[in-house]
PAGUSE-476107 format. One record per atom (N, C-alpha, C): residue in one letter; atom name; x, y, z. Coordinates in Angstrom, 1 decimal. Layout:
N
node aa: A, at: CA, c1: X, c2: Y, c3: Z;
...
END
This chain:
129
node aa: M, at: N, c1: 49.9, c2: 115.9, c3: 126.0;
node aa: M, at: CA, c1: 49.9, c2: 114.8, c3: 125.3;
node aa: M, at: C, c1: 50.4, c2: 115.1, c3: 123.3;
node aa: R, at: N, c1: 50.9, c2: 114.5, c3: 122.9;
node aa: R, at: CA, c1: 51.3, c2: 114.7, c3: 121.6;
node aa: R, at: C, c1: 50.8, c2: 113.9, c3: 121.0;
node aa: T, at: N, c1: 50.1, c2: 113.4, c3: 119.8;
node aa: T, at: CA, c1: 50.5, c2: 112.4, c3: 119.4;
node aa: T, at: C, c1: 50.8, c2: 112.0, c3: 118.0;
node aa: F, at: N, c1: 52.0, c2: 111.6, c3: 117.4;
node aa: F, at: CA, c1: 52.2, c2: 111.6, c3: 115.8;
node aa: F, at: C, c1: 51.8, c2: 110.4, c3: 115.2;
node aa: L, at: N, c1: 51.3, c2: 110.0, c3: 113.9;
node aa: L, at: CA, c1: 51.3, c2: 108.9, c3: 113.7;
node aa: L, at: C, c1: 52.4, c2: 108.6, c3: 112.6;
node aa: L, at: N, c1: 52.7, c2: 107.2, c3: 112.7;
node aa: L, at: CA, c1: 54.4, c2: 106.9, c3: 111.6;
node aa: L, at: C, c1: 54.2, c2: 106.9, c3: 110.0;
node aa: K, at: N, c1: 54.6, c2: 106.5, c3: 109.1;
node aa: K, at: CA, c1: 54.3, c2: 106.0, c3: 107.8;
node aa: K, at: C, c1: 54.9, c2: 105.1, c3: 108.5;
node aa: R, at: N, c1: 54.6, c2: 104.3, c3: 107.0;
node aa: R, at: CA, c1: 55.6, c2: 103.0, c3: 107.4;
node aa: R, at: C, c1: 55.8, c2: 102.7, c3: 106.0;
node aa: Y, at: N, c1: 57.4, c2: 101.9, c3: 106.0;
node aa: Y, at: CA, c1: 57.5, c2: 101.4, c3: 104.3;
node aa: Y, at: C, c1: 58.0, c2: 99.8, c3: 104.8;
node aa: G, at: N, c1: 56.8, c2: 98.8, c3: 104.3;
node aa: G, at: CA, c1: 57.6, c2: 97.6, c3: 104.6;
node aa: G, at: C, c1: 56.7, c2: 97.2, c3: 106.0;
node aa: S, at: N, c1: 57.7, c2: 96.9, c3: 106.6;
node aa: S, at: CA, c1: 57.8, c2: 96.6, c3: 108.1;
node aa: S, at: C, c1: 58.4, c2: 98.3, c3: 109.0;
node aa: L, at: N, c1: 59.1, c2: 99.2, c3: 108.4;
node aa: L, at: CA, c1: 59.3, c2: 99.8, c3: 108.7;
node aa: L, at: C, c1: 58.9, c2: 101.0, c3: 109.7;
node aa: F, at: N, c1: 59.2, c2: 102.0, c3: 110.7;
node aa: F, at: CA, c1: 58.3, c2: 103.0, c3: 110.6;
node aa: F, at: C, c1: 59.6, c2: 104.0, c3: 110.0;
node aa: Y, at: N, c1: 58.9, c2: 105.8, c3: 110.1;
node aa: Y, at: CA, c1: 59.5, c2: 106.9, c3: 108.8;
node aa: Y, at: C, c1: 58.9, c2: 108.1, c3: 109.4;
node aa: T, at: N, c1: 59.4, c2: 109.1, c3: 109.7;
node aa: T, at: CA, c1: 58.7, c2: 110.7, c3: 109.7;
node aa: T, at: C, c1: 59.1, c2: 110.9, c3: 109.0;
node aa: T, at: N, c1: 58.9, c2: 112.3, c3: 109.1;
node aa: T, at: CA, c1: 59.7, c2: 113.4, c3: 108.2;
node aa: T, at: C, c1: 60.4, c2: 114.8, c3: 109.4;
node aa: G, at: N, c1: 61.1, c2: 115.1, c3: 108.5;
node aa: G, at: CA, c1: 62.1, c2: 116.1, c3: 109.9;
node aa: G, at: C, c1: 62.1, c2: 117.0, c3: 108.6;
node aa: T, at: N, c1: 63.1, c2: 118.4, c3: 109.9;
node aa: T, at: CA, c1: 63.4, c2: 119.6, c3: 108.8;
node aa: T, at: C, c1: 65.2, c2: 119.5, c3: 109.8;
node aa: I, at: N, c1: 65.7, c2: 119.9, c3: 108.5;
node aa: I, at: CA, c1: 67.1, c2: 120.3, c3: 109.3;
node aa: I, at: C, c1: 67.4, c2: 121.9, c3: 108.3;
node aa: K, at: N, c1: 68.5, c2: 121.9, c3: 109.7;
node aa: K, at: CA, c1: 68.8, c2: 123.9, c3: 108.9;
node aa: K, at: C, c1: 70.5, c2: 124.3, c3: 109.5;
node aa: G, at: N, c1: 70.8, c2: 124.4, c3: 108.4;
node aa: G, at: CA, c1: 73.0, c2: 124.3, c3: 108.9;
node aa: G, at: C, c1: 72.5, c2: 125.9, c3: 108.1;
node aa: K, at: N, c1: 73.7, c2: 125.9, c3: 108.0;
node aa: K, at: CA, c1: 74.5, c2: 127.8, c3: 108.3;
node aa: K, at: C, c1: 73.1, c2: 127.9, c3: 106.7;
node aa: N, at: N, c1: 73.7, c2: 128.1, c3: 106.2;
node aa: N, at: CA, c1: 73.3, c2: 127.8, c3: 104.5;
node aa: N, at: C, c1: 71.6, c2: 127.8, c3: 103.9;
node aa: D, at: N, c1: 71.2, c2: 126.7, c3: 104.6;
node aa: D, at: CA, c1: 69.9, c2: 126.5, c3: 104.0;
node aa: D, at: C, c1: 68.7, c2: 125.7, c3: 105.3;
node aa: I, at: N, c1: 68.2, c2: 125.2, c3: 104.8;
node aa: I, at: CA, c1: 67.2, c2: 124.5, c3: 105.4;
node aa: I, at: C, c1: 65.9, c2: 123.2, c3: 104.2;
node aa: V, at: N, c1: 67.0, c2: 121.8, c3: 105.1;
node aa: V, at: CA, c1: 65.4, c2: 121.0, c3: 104.7;
node aa: V, at: C, c1: 65.1, c2: 119.8, c3: 104.8;
node aa: S, at: N, c1: 63.8, c2: 119.1, c3: 103.9;
node aa: S, at: CA, c1: 63.0, c2: 118.4, c3: 104.3;
node aa: S, at: C, c1: 63.3, c2: 116.7, c3: 104.2;
node aa: C, at: N, c1: 63.2, c2: 116.0, c3: 105.1;
node aa: C, at: CA, c1: 63.7, c2: 114.8, c3: 105.2;
node aa: C, at: C, c1: 63.2, c2: 114.0, c3: 105.3;
node aa: K, at: N, c1: 63.3, c2: 112.4, c3: 104.4;
node aa: K, at: CA, c1: 62.6, c2: 111.3, c3: 105.7;
node aa: K, at: C, c1: 63.1, c2: 110.7, c3: 106.2;
node aa: L, at: N, c1: 63.1, c2: 110.1, c3: 107.7;
node aa: L, at: CA, c1: 64.0, c2: 109.5, c3: 108.3;
node aa: L, at: C, c1: 62.8, c2: 108.8, c3: 109.4;
node aa: L, at: N, c1: 63.9, c2: 107.5, c3: 109.2;
node aa: L, at: CA, c1: 63.8, c2: 105.9, c3: 109.8;
node aa: L, at: C, c1: 63.6, c2: 106.4, c3: 110.8;
node aa: I, at: N, c1: 62.3, c2: 105.9, c3: 111.8;
node aa: I, at: CA, c1: 62.7, c2: 105.2, c3: 113.5;
node aa: I, at: C, c1: 63.7, c2: 104.0, c3: 113.5;
node aa: D, at: N, c1: 64.6, c2: 104.4, c3: 114.3;
node aa: D, at: CA, c1: 65.4, c2: 104.1, c3: 114.5;
node aa: D, at: C, c1: 66.1, c2: 103.8, c3: 115.8;
node aa: T, at: N, c1: 65.5, c2: 102.7, c3: 116.8;
node aa: T, at: CA, c1: 65.7, c2: 102.6, c3: 118.2;
node aa: T, at: C, c1: 67.5, c2: 101.4, c3: 118.4;
node aa: G, at: N, c1: 67.9, c2: 101.5, c3: 117.3;
node aa: G, at: CA, c1: 68.7, c2: 100.1, c3: 117.2;
node aa: G, at: C, c1: 69.5, c2: 101.2, c3: 116.8;
node aa: S, at: N, c1: 70.2, c2: 102.3, c3: 116.2;
node aa: S, at: CA, c1: 71.1, c2: 103.6, c3: 116.0;
node aa: S, at: C, c1: 71.0, c2: 104.6, c3: 117.3;
node aa: T, at: N, c1: 72.6, c2: 104.3, c3: 118.3;
node aa: T, at: CA, c1: 72.5, c2: 105.1, c3: 119.0;
node aa: T, at: C, c1: 72.9, c2: 107.1, c3: 118.6;
node aa: Y, at: N, c1: 72.7, c2: 107.5, c3: 116.9;
node aa: Y, at: CA, c1: 72.5, c2: 108.3, c3: 116.6;
node aa: Y, at: C, c1: 71.7, c2: 108.9, c3: 115.1;
node aa: T, at: N, c1: 71.7, c2: 110.1, c3: 116.1;
node aa: T, at: CA, c1: 70.5, c2: 110.5, c3: 114.1;
node aa: T, at: C, c1: 71.6, c2: 111.1, c3: 113.3;
node aa: I, at: N, c1: 71.8, c2: 110.1, c3: 112.2;
node aa: I, at: CA, c1: 72.3, c2: 110.2, c3: 110.8;
node aa: I, at: C, c1: 71.7, c2: 110.3, c3: 110.1;
node aa: L, at: N, c1: 72.4, c2: 111.0, c3: 109.2;
node aa: L, at: CA, c1: 71.9, c2: 112.7, c3: 107.5;
node aa: L, at: C, c1: 72.8, c2: 111.7, c3: 106.5;
node aa: P, at: N, c1: 72.8, c2: 112.6, c3: 105.5;
node aa: P, at: CA, c1: 73.8, c2: 112.2, c3: 104.1;
node aa: P, at: C, c1: 74.3, c2: 113.5, c3: 104.7;
node aa: W, at: N, c1: 75.9, c2: 113.1, c3: 103.7;
node aa: W, at: CA, c1: 77.0, c2: 114.5, c3: 102.7;
node aa: W, at: C, c1: 76.2, c2: 114.9, c3: 102.4;
node aa: E, at: N, c1: 75.9, c2: 115.0, c3: 101.1;
node aa: E, at: CA, c1: 75.5, c2: 115.1, c3: 100.2;
node aa: E, at: C, c1: 74.5, c2: 116.7, c3: 100.8;
node aa: L, at: N, c1: 73.7, c2: 116.0, c3: 101.8;
node aa: L, at: CA, c1: 72.7, c2: 117.2, c3: 102.5;
node aa: L, at: C, c1: 73.2, c2: 118.1, c3: 103.3;
node aa: L, at: N, c1: 74.1, c2: 117.4, c3: 104.7;
node aa: L, at: CA, c1: 74.8, c2: 118.4, c3: 105.6;
node aa: L, at: C, c1: 75.5, c2: 119.1, c3: 104.4;
node aa: Y, at: N, c1: 76.0, c2: 118.8, c3: 103.5;
node aa: Y, at: CA, c1: 77.5, c2: 119.7, c3: 103.1;
node aa: Y, at: C, c1: 76.7, c2: 120.6, c3: 102.5;
node aa: N, at: N, c1: 75.2, c2: 120.4, c3: 101.7;
node aa: N, at: CA, c1: 74.5, c2: 121.6, c3: 101.2;
node aa: N, at: C, c1: 73.5, c2: 122.1, c3: 101.7;
node aa: I, at: N, c1: 74.0, c2: 121.6, c3: 103.2;
node aa: I, at: CA, c1: 73.0, c2: 122.7, c3: 104.0;
node aa: I, at: C, c1: 73.8, c2: 123.8, c3: 105.1;
node aa: G, at: N, c1: 75.4, c2: 123.2, c3: 104.6;
node aa: G, at: CA, c1: 77.2, c2: 124.4, c3: 105.6;
node aa: G, at: C, c1: 76.9, c2: 123.7, c3: 106.7;
node aa: A, at: N, c1: 76.7, c2: 122.9, c3: 107.1;
node aa: A, at: CA, c1: 77.2, c2: 121.5, c3: 108.1;
node aa: A, at: C, c1: 78.1, c2: 120.7, c3: 107.7;
node aa: D, at: N, c1: 79.5, c2: 121.3, c3: 107.0;
node aa: D, at: CA, c1: 80.5, c2: 120.1, c3: 106.2;
node aa: D, at: C, c1: 81.2, c2: 119.8, c3: 106.4;
node aa: P, at: N, c1: 81.0, c2: 118.5, c3: 106.7;
node aa: P, at: CA, c1: 81.6, c2: 116.8, c3: 107.3;
node aa: P, at: C, c1: 82.7, c2: 117.6, c3: 107.2;
node aa: T, at: N, c1: 83.7, c2: 117.4, c3: 106.2;
node aa: T, at: CA, c1: 85.1, c2: 117.8, c3: 106.1;
node aa: T, at: C, c1: 85.5, c2: 118.6, c3: 106.9;
node aa: L, at: N, c1: 84.8, c2: 119.1, c3: 107.9;
node aa: L, at: CA, c1: 85.9, c2: 120.4, c3: 108.5;
node aa: L, at: C, c1: 85.7, c2: 120.2, c3: 110.2;
node aa: S, at: N, c1: 84.6, c2: 119.0, c3: 110.2;
node aa: S, at: CA, c1: 84.2, c2: 117.8, c3: 112.1;
node aa: S, at: C, c1: 86.0, c2: 117.3, c3: 112.0;
node aa: T, at: N, c1: 86.0, c2: 117.6, c3: 113.2;
node aa: T, at: CA, c1: 87.1, c2: 117.0, c3: 114.1;
node aa: T, at: C, c1: 87.0, c2: 115.6, c3: 115.0;
node aa: E, at: N, c1: 85.8, c2: 116.1, c3: 114.6;
node aa: E, at: CA, c1: 85.1, c2: 114.9, c3: 115.5;
node aa: E, at: C, c1: 84.5, c2: 113.8, c3: 114.7;
node aa: R, at: N, c1: 84.9, c2: 112.2, c3: 115.3;
node aa: R, at: CA, c1: 84.4, c2: 111.3, c3: 114.6;
node aa: R, at: C, c1: 83.7, c2: 110.5, c3: 115.7;
node aa: V, at: N, c1: 83.1, c2: 109.2, c3: 115.0;
node aa: V, at: CA, c1: 82.2, c2: 108.4, c3: 116.1;
node aa: V, at: C, c1: 82.5, c2: 106.9, c3: 114.9;
node aa: Q, at: N, c1: 82.3, c2: 105.6, c3: 115.6;
node aa: Q, at: CA, c1: 82.4, c2: 104.6, c3: 115.0;
node aa: Q, at: C, c1: 80.9, c2: 104.3, c3: 114.7;
node aa: I, at: N, c1: 80.2, c2: 103.6, c3: 114.2;
node aa: I, at: CA, c1: 79.2, c2: 103.5, c3: 113.4;
node aa: I, at: C, c1: 79.4, c2: 102.2, c3: 112.7;
node aa: I, at: N, c1: 78.5, c2: 100.7, c3: 113.4;
node aa: I, at: CA, c1: 78.2, c2: 99.6, c3: 112.6;
node aa: I, at: C, c1: 77.2, c2: 100.3, c3: 111.2;
node aa: T, at: N, c1: 77.5, c2: 99.7, c3: 110.0;
node aa: T, at: CA, c1: 76.7, c2: 99.4, c3: 108.9;
node aa: T, at: C, c1: 76.9, c2: 97.8, c3: 108.2;
node aa: A, at: N, c1: 76.0, c2: 97.6, c3: 107.5;
node aa: A, at: CA, c1: 75.5, c2: 96.7, c3: 106.8;
node aa: A, at: C, c1: 77.3, c2: 95.9, c3: 107.0;
node aa: S, at: N, c1: 78.1, c2: 96.6, c3: 106.6;
node aa: S, at: CA, c1: 79.6, c2: 96.8, c3: 105.8;
node aa: S, at: C, c1: 80.9, c2: 96.6, c3: 106.3;
node aa: G, at: N, c1: 80.1, c2: 96.4, c3: 107.9;
node aa: G, at: CA, c1: 81.3, c2: 96.4, c3: 108.3;
node aa: G, at: C, c1: 81.4, c2: 98.0, c3: 109.6;
node aa: Y, at: N, c1: 82.3, c2: 98.4, c3: 110.4;
node aa: Y, at: CA, c1: 82.8, c2: 99.9, c3: 111.0;
node aa: Y, at: C, c1: 82.7, c2: 100.6, c3: 110.0;
node aa: V, at: N, c1: 82.6, c2: 101.4, c3: 110.4;
node aa: V, at: CA, c1: 83.4, c2: 102.5, c3: 109.7;
node aa: V, at: C, c1: 83.2, c2: 103.4, c3: 110.8;
node aa: L, at: N, c1: 84.3, c2: 104.8, c3: 110.8;
node aa: L, at: CA, c1: 84.8, c2: 106.4, c3: 111.4;
node aa: L, at: C, c1: 83.7, c2: 106.9, c3: 110.5;
node aa: A, at: N, c1: 82.9, c2: 108.0, c3: 111.4;
node aa: A, at: CA, c1: 82.3, c2: 108.7, c3: 110.5;
node aa: A, at: C, c1: 82.1, c2: 110.6, c3: 111.7;
node aa: P, at: N, c1: 82.6, c2: 111.7, c3: 110.7;
node aa: P, at: CA, c1: 81.9, c2: 112.7, c3: 111.2;
node aa: P, at: C, c1: 81.3, c2: 112.8, c3: 111.7;
node aa: K, at: N, c1: 81.1, c2: 114.1, c3: 112.9;
node aa: K, at: CA, c1: 80.1, c2: 114.4, c3: 113.8;
node aa: K, at: C, c1: 79.8, c2: 115.1, c3: 113.2;
node aa: V, at: N, c1: 78.7, c2: 116.5, c3: 112.7;
node aa: V, at: CA, c1: 78.8, c2: 118.0, c3: 112.6;
node aa: V, at: C, c1: 77.2, c2: 118.4, c3: 114.0;
node aa: R, at: N, c1: 77.2, c2: 119.6, c3: 114.0;
node aa: R, at: CA, c1: 75.8, c2: 120.0, c3: 114.8;
node aa: R, at: C, c1: 75.3, c2: 120.8, c3: 113.4;
node aa: V, at: N, c1: 74.3, c2: 120.2, c3: 113.5;
node aa: V, at: CA, c1: 73.2, c2: 121.2, c3: 113.1;
node aa: V, at: C, c1: 72.7, c2: 122.5, c3: 113.3;
node aa: E, at: N, c1: 72.2, c2: 124.0, c3: 113.1;
node aa: E, at: CA, c1: 72.2, c2: 124.8, c3: 113.7;
node aa: E, at: C, c1: 70.5, c2: 123.8, c3: 114.5;
node aa: W, at: N, c1: 69.2, c2: 124.1, c3: 113.4;
node aa: W, at: CA, c1: 68.3, c2: 122.8, c3: 114.6;
node aa: W, at: C, c1: 68.4, c2: 121.6, c3: 113.7;
node aa: I, at: N, c1: 67.2, c2: 121.0, c3: 114.4;
node aa: I, at: CA, c1: 66.4, c2: 120.1, c3: 113.8;
node aa: I, at: C, c1: 65.1, c2: 119.8, c3: 114.6;
node aa: H, at: N, c1: 64.5, c2: 119.2, c3: 113.0;
node aa: H, at: CA, c1: 63.0, c2: 119.5, c3: 114.3;
node aa: H, at: C, c1: 62.5, c2: 118.6, c3: 113.4;
node aa: S, at: N, c1: 61.1, c2: 117.4, c3: 114.5;
node aa: S, at: CA, c1: 60.9, c2: 116.7, c3: 113.7;
node aa: S, at: C, c1: 60.0, c2: 115.6, c3: 114.8;
node aa: L, at: N, c1: 58.9, c2: 115.3, c3: 114.7;
node aa: L, at: CA, c1: 57.8, c2: 114.9, c3: 116.1;
node aa: L, at: C, c1: 57.7, c2: 115.8, c3: 116.6;
node aa: G, at: N, c1: 57.4, c2: 117.3, c3: 116.0;
node aa: G, at: CA, c1: 56.5, c2: 118.3, c3: 116.9;
node aa: G, at: C, c1: 57.6, c2: 118.5, c3: 117.9;
node aa: T, at: N, c1: 59.1, c2: 118.4, c3: 117.7;
node aa: T, at: CA, c1: 60.2, c2: 118.5, c3: 118.8;
node aa: T, at: C, c1: 62.0, c2: 119.5, c3: 117.7;
node aa: Q, at: N, c1: 61.8, c2: 120.4, c3: 118.4;
node aa: Q, at: CA, c1: 63.0, c2: 121.1, c3: 118.2;
node aa: Q, at: C, c1: 64.2, c2: 121.3, c3: 119.0;
node aa: F, at: N, c1: 65.2, c2: 120.4, c3: 118.6;
node aa: F, at: CA, c1: 66.3, c2: 121.4, c3: 119.2;
node aa: F, at: C, c1: 67.9, c2: 121.9, c3: 118.8;
node aa: E, at: N, c1: 67.7, c2: 122.3, c3: 119.3;
node aa: E, at: CA, c1: 69.0, c2: 123.2, c3: 118.6;
node aa: E, at: C, c1: 70.1, c2: 123.2, c3: 118.7;
node aa: L, at: N, c1: 71.3, c2: 123.5, c3: 118.1;
node aa: L, at: CA, c1: 72.5, c2: 122.9, c3: 118.1;
node aa: L, at: C, c1: 73.0, c2: 121.1, c3: 118.5;
node aa: F, at: N, c1: 72.0, c2: 120.4, c3: 117.6;
node aa: F, at: CA, c1: 72.1, c2: 118.8, c3: 117.1;
node aa: F, at: C, c1: 73.2, c2: 118.0, c3: 117.0;
node aa: P, at: N, c1: 73.8, c2: 117.8, c3: 117.8;
node aa: P, at: CA, c1: 75.0, c2: 116.7, c3: 116.6;
node aa: P, at: C, c1: 74.1, c2: 115.7, c3: 116.2;
node aa: V, at: N, c1: 74.3, c2: 115.5, c3: 114.2;
node aa: V, at: CA, c1: 74.2, c2: 114.0, c3: 113.4;
node aa: V, at: C, c1: 75.7, c2: 114.0, c3: 113.1;
node aa: V, at: N, c1: 75.6, c2: 112.2, c3: 113.2;
node aa: V, at: CA, c1: 76.7, c2: 112.2, c3: 112.2;
node aa: V, at: C, c1: 76.3, c2: 111.9, c3: 110.8;
node aa: C, at: N, c1: 77.5, c2: 111.9, c3: 110.8;
node aa: C, at: CA, c1: 77.4, c2: 112.2, c3: 109.1;
node aa: C, at: C, c1: 77.8, c2: 110.9, c3: 108.4;
node aa: Y, at: N, c1: 76.8, c2: 109.7, c3: 107.6;
node aa: Y, at: CA, c1: 77.1, c2: 108.5, c3: 106.9;
node aa: Y, at: C, c1: 75.3, c2: 109.0, c3: 105.9;
node aa: T, at: N, c1: 76.3, c2: 108.5, c3: 104.6;
node aa: T, at: CA, c1: 74.8, c2: 108.4, c3: 103.6;
node aa: T, at: C, c1: 74.9, c2: 107.0, c3: 103.7;
node aa: L, at: N, c1: 73.5, c2: 106.5, c3: 103.3;
node aa: L, at: CA, c1: 73.2, c2: 105.2, c3: 103.5;
node aa: L, at: C, c1: 72.9, c2: 104.7, c3: 101.7;
node aa: P, at: N, c1: 72.5, c2: 103.8, c3: 101.9;
node aa: P, at: CA, c1: 73.1, c2: 102.7, c3: 100.2;
node aa: P, at: C, c1: 71.4, c2: 104.4, c3: 99.6;
node aa: T, at: N, c1: 71.8, c2: 103.8, c3: 98.2;
node aa: T, at: CA, c1: 70.4, c2: 104.6, c3: 97.6;
node aa: T, at: C, c1: 69.5, c2: 104.0, c3: 97.3;
node aa: S, at: N, c1: 69.5, c2: 102.9, c3: 97.0;
node aa: S, at: CA, c1: 68.2, c2: 101.9, c3: 97.0;
node aa: S, at: C, c1: 67.2, c2: 101.9, c3: 98.3;
node aa: F, at: N, c1: 67.7, c2: 102.4, c3: 99.1;
node aa: F, at: CA, c1: 66.4, c2: 102.3, c3: 100.3;
node aa: F, at: C, c1: 66.4, c2: 104.1, c3: 100.4;
node aa: Y, at: N, c1: 64.8, c2: 103.7, c3: 100.9;
node aa: Y, at: CA, c1: 63.9, c2: 104.7, c3: 100.9;
node aa: Y, at: C, c1: 64.0, c2: 105.8, c3: 101.8;
node aa: I, at: N, c1: 64.5, c2: 106.3, c3: 103.0;
node aa: I, at: CA, c1: 64.8, c2: 106.8, c3: 103.4;
node aa: I, at: C, c1: 65.9, c2: 107.9, c3: 103.1;
node aa: D, at: N, c1: 66.3, c2: 109.7, c3: 103.7;
node aa: D, at: CA, c1: 66.7, c2: 109.9, c3: 103.9;
node aa: D, at: C, c1: 68.5, c2: 110.1, c3: 104.9;
node aa: G, at: N, c1: 67.3, c2: 109.3, c3: 106.3;
node aa: G, at: CA, c1: 68.3, c2: 108.8, c3: 107.1;
node aa: G, at: C, c1: 67.9, c2: 108.6, c3: 107.8;
node aa: I, at: N, c1: 68.6, c2: 109.1, c3: 109.6;
node aa: I, at: CA, c1: 68.1, c2: 107.5, c3: 110.2;
node aa: I, at: C, c1: 68.0, c2: 109.1, c3: 111.4;
node aa: L, at: N, c1: 66.1, c2: 108.5, c3: 111.8;
node aa: L, at: CA, c1: 66.9, c2: 109.0, c3: 114.1;
node aa: L, at: C, c1: 66.7, c2: 108.9, c3: 114.8;
node aa: G, at: N, c1: 67.5, c2: 108.6, c3: 115.7;
node aa: G, at: CA, c1: 68.2, c2: 107.8, c3: 116.4;
node aa: G, at: C, c1: 68.3, c2: 107.8, c3: 117.7;
node aa: M, at: N, c1: 68.2, c2: 106.7, c3: 119.0;
node aa: M, at: CA, c1: 67.9, c2: 107.4, c3: 120.3;
node aa: M, at: C, c1: 68.0, c2: 108.6, c3: 120.6;
node aa: D, at: N, c1: 69.6, c2: 109.2, c3: 120.3;
node aa: D, at: CA, c1: 70.0, c2: 110.2, c3: 121.3;
node aa: D, at: C, c1: 68.4, c2: 111.1, c3: 120.7;
node aa: F, at: N, c1: 68.2, c2: 111.4, c3: 119.1;
node aa: F, at: CA, c1: 66.8, c2: 112.0, c3: 119.3;
node aa: F, at: C, c1: 65.7, c2: 111.6, c3: 120.5;
node aa: L, at: N, c1: 65.5, c2: 109.8, c3: 119.7;
node aa: L, at: CA, c1: 64.1, c2: 109.6, c3: 120.7;
node aa: L, at: C, c1: 64.4, c2: 109.7, c3: 122.5;
node aa: K, at: N, c1: 65.4, c2: 109.8, c3: 123.1;
node aa: K, at: CA, c1: 65.4, c2: 109.8, c3: 124.6;
node aa: K, at: C, c1: 65.4, c2: 111.5, c3: 124.5;
node aa: K, at: N, c1: 65.6, c2: 112.3, c3: 124.3;
node aa: K, at: CA, c1: 65.8, c2: 113.7, c3: 124.2;
node aa: K, at: C, c1: 64.5, c2: 114.1, c3: 124.1;
node aa: A, at: N, c1: 64.1, c2: 113.6, c3: 123.7;
node aa: A, at: CA, c1: 62.4, c2: 114.4, c3: 123.1;
node aa: A, at: C, c1: 61.6, c2: 113.0, c3: 123.8;
node aa: K, at: N, c1: 61.7, c2: 112.9, c3: 124.4;
node aa: K, at: CA, c1: 60.9, c2: 111.9, c3: 125.4;
node aa: K, at: C, c1: 59.7, c2: 110.9, c3: 124.6;
node aa: I, at: N, c1: 60.4, c2: 110.0, c3: 123.4;
node aa: I, at: CA, c1: 59.1, c2: 109.3, c3: 123.3;
node aa: I, at: C, c1: 58.3, c2: 108.1, c3: 123.3;
node aa: H, at: N, c1: 56.9, c2: 108.1, c3: 123.6;
node aa: H, at: CA, c1: 56.9, c2: 106.8, c3: 123.8;
node aa: H, at: C, c1: 56.4, c2: 106.4, c3: 121.9;
node aa: I, at: N, c1: 57.0, c2: 104.9, c3: 121.7;
node aa: I, at: CA, c1: 56.8, c2: 104.6, c3: 119.8;
node aa: I, at: C, c1: 55.6, c2: 103.0, c3: 120.4;
node aa: H, at: N, c1: 54.4, c2: 102.8, c3: 120.5;
node aa: H, at: CA, c1: 52.7, c2: 102.4, c3: 119.8;
node aa: H, at: C, c1: 53.0, c2: 101.7, c3: 118.2;
node aa: I, at: N, c1: 54.0, c2: 100.5, c3: 118.7;
node aa: I, at: CA, c1: 54.2, c2: 100.2, c3: 117.6;
node aa: I, at: C, c1: 53.0, c2: 99.3, c3: 116.7;
node aa: F, at: N, c1: 51.9, c2: 98.1, c3: 118.1;
node aa: F, at: CA, c1: 50.9, c2: 98.0, c3: 116.8;
node aa: F, at: C, c1: 50.0, c2: 99.6, c3: 116.6;
node aa: E, at: N, c1: 49.5, c2: 100.4, c3: 116.8;
node aa: E, at: CA, c1: 49.0, c2: 101.4, c3: 116.5;
node aa: E, at: C, c1: 49.5, c2: 102.6, c3: 115.3;
node aa: G, at: N, c1: 51.1, c2: 102.3, c3: 115.7;
node aa: G, at: CA, c1: 52.2, c2: 102.8, c3: 114.1;
node aa: G, at: C, c1: 52.0, c2: 104.6, c3: 114.5;
node aa: K, at: N, c1: 52.2, c2: 104.9, c3: 116.5;
node aa: K, at: CA, c1: 52.5, c2: 106.3, c3: 116.6;
node aa: K, at: C, c1: 53.1, c2: 106.3, c3: 117.8;
node aa: I, at: N, c1: 53.0, c2: 108.0, c3: 117.8;
node aa: I, at: CA, c1: 54.2, c2: 108.1, c3: 118.4;
node aa: I, at: C, c1: 53.9, c2: 108.9, c3: 119.5;
node aa: T, at: N, c1: 54.2, c2: 109.0, c3: 120.5;
node aa: T, at: CA, c1: 53.3, c2: 109.9, c3: 122.2;
node aa: T, at: C, c1: 54.2, c2: 110.6, c3: 122.5;
node aa: I, at: N, c1: 54.4, c2: 111.7, c3: 122.7;
node aa: I, at: CA, c1: 55.2, c2: 112.8, c3: 124.0;
node aa: I, at: C, c1: 54.1, c2: 113.2, c3: 124.9;
node aa: N, at: N, c1: 54.9, c2: 112.6, c3: 125.9;
node aa: N, at: CA, c1: 54.0, c2: 113.3, c3: 127.5;
node aa: N, at: C, c1: 55.0, c2: 114.7, c3: 127.6;
node aa: D, at: N, c1: 54.7, c2: 116.7, c3: 127.6;
node aa: D, at: CA, c1: 55.0, c2: 116.9, c3: 127.8;
node aa: D, at: C, c1: 55.3, c2: 117.5, c3: 129.2;
END
């Protein structure tokens, strides 16, 4: 069993992640969001690492504060967070409001695949291998 302490921003939890595209590797802050079906990363980040959202033929509908949005879905070479790495992982391209403290969202697609257990009161995640 592996344990990871989460960082807090108010009542929200976040962690760091590393994303690799065709052109580059970047690190970013990712909100742990069990209410998000998808892992979401900003347009600029995806474009800069070589996972160009404009070339995507797949779109998904997501709900944002301003309503429904049809957003492109792309695959990154790999994503690494919470000691877990997935190859050719699909992410949704959507840029969060600039006043928000984090870069993207680590959604249920990643959290379920990694088989995580969130311990809210302790502010930690465990993964049973």
